[in-house]
N, C-alpha and C positions, 0 to 999 in steps of 0.2 A: 567092198564099195568105198570105204574110207580111203583105202590105198589108191584106188582109181582116182578119187577126187584129189588126193594129195599129189599124185603123179600129174594130173591135169594142171594143178596149180603150179607145179614146178616147171612144166613145159608150156605154160600158157602163151608165152611169147613165141613159141615154136609152132603154133598153129592148132593147139587143142581148142579150148574155149577161152574167151577173154577172161582175165583174172576176176573181173567183177561178177561175171556169170557163175564162175566156180565158187566164189565167196557166197553169193546168194544161194546157190544150190546147197552148200554146206549149212548155211543158216536155216534154210527150209527144213533140212533134215533134223537139225538140232531143235528147232521150234516144234517139230512133230514128235520128238522122242519122249513118250510118256514114261519111260523108265529112267530118264535122266533126273538128277536132282531138280526140284522145282525152281530153284533160283537160276540154274543154268538154262532151263527151258524158257523161263520168263526173260532172261537176258538175251537169248537168241531171238526171241520174238520181238523184243524191244528194238534190237538192231535192225530187223526187217521193217518194222513200222517206221523207224526213223530214216531208213535209207532213201535217198532222193530217187533212186531208180525203181523203187518198189511200185508196182501197179496197184490200183484200188483193190483188185482181187487178192493180191498177196498181203496187203495191209489188213483186209478183212479176215483172211485166214490167220494171220499172226495175232490180231486182236482177239479172235475167238479162242485160240490156244493159250494166249497169255491170261485171258480171263479165267479159263478153267484152272490154270496153274495157280492163279491168285485165289480162286475159291478154295482149292485144295489146301492152300497154306493159310486160309482164314483171313486173307487180306480182302475183306468185303468191300471196302471203299475203292480200292484199286480195281477190283473186278467190276464194280458198278460203273466206274469211269470208262472202262473198256467196252462194256455193253452199251452204254449211252452212245459212244462214238460208233460202235458197230451198227446200232439201230439207225443211225444217220446214213451210214454207208449202204445198208441193206434193208430198206424200209419194208420190203415185201417178203422177208424170210421169217417164217413163224417161229423157228426154234430160238431165234435171238430174243424175241419177246417172251417166249416161254421160259427161257433161262433167266432173263431179267426178272420175270415175275417170281420165280423160285428164289432168286437172290433177295428181292424185296421181302419175301416171306421170312427168309433167314434173318433179315435185319429187323423184323417185327413191324414192317410197313405193309400192313395187310390190304389197305385200300389201293396202294400203288401196285401191289402184287396182283390183285384182282383185275385192275385195268390192263396190265400187261398180258395177263393170261387170257383175258377176253379178246385182246388184239391178236394174240397167237392163235386162238381158236377160230377167229374170222379168217385167218390166212390158211390154217391147216385144221379143219374142223373134225377130222376123224382120228385124232390121236387121244387114246384114253387117258394117258398120263396128264395131259393138259387139263382135261375136265376134272380129274381127281385132284390135281393141284389147285384148281379154281375152287373146288369144294372146300379144300383145306383153308384156302385164303378167306373164303366167306365165313367158315366156321370160326376160325381164330380171330377174325375181325368182328365177331359178334352178330353175324347175319345167318343164323342156321336155316332160316326159310329159303334163302338163296342157295345154300350149300346142297340141299337135298336134290334139286334137279341136276346139279353138276355131277354129283355122285351117281345118280341114276343114269346119266348119259355115259359116264365112264364104264359102268357095268353093262349097259346096252352094247357098247362097242367091244368090250372084253368081259364076258361073264365070269372069267376065272381071275379077275383082278382083285386079289385078296385085300389090298389096301383100300380100294374103293368100296368093297363090300363092308369092311370094318368101319370105314368112315360113315357110310350110310347107316349102319347099325347104331353108331354113336349119336348121329343126328336124330334118328327116329326116337331114341331114348330121351335125348334132350328135349325134343318137342313133345314127348309123351304121346306119340302118334304111331299107329300101326305096329304095336308092340309084338304081335305075332311075326311080322316081317323082320323086326329088329332081332328077335330071338333066332329066327332062321338065318339071318345074316351073321349073327354071332357064331352059330354053329359052323356055317360055311367058312367064316374067317379062321376059326380055330383049325379047321380041316385043311386050310391052305387053298380053299376054293377049288 
């Protein structure tokens, strides 16, 4: 594939693809390469984001991938900047708000995490991870009463979701409520549900 792209680049003036299209195709490939060093992946995505010829769809794609690379390299501020811009470009895409909610949680911003996860759930209500992450945001933000229904919904959507079962177990114990269910959840969580 790379040889083909290089060949096209060399013969671009001879009728293959215009050189700009070849360069953009190469950057798209590099921005998608999860096996590449994170700095290289982020640099390719940045080039796509900054390219005048990039469409909003390509910019959104590159922002999403650069955000993931930044999160993996623990550049949480950069990742948040990318997600804020991506949320503006794609206001109806649930995973963007879900990812930003998780990122806020990683930063210890639990109220912001809950707001974004609630927005993600409105857009994509049947994803168990979003409900479990919301439960975690509420629990860590000191709102265990609100965490319980979020964990319950995650388990309702996926009864084998061990992290949600474990979260509900913890919340029930913290609240001192339905301890038989908490023990059953504990056993299920240990068994991997």
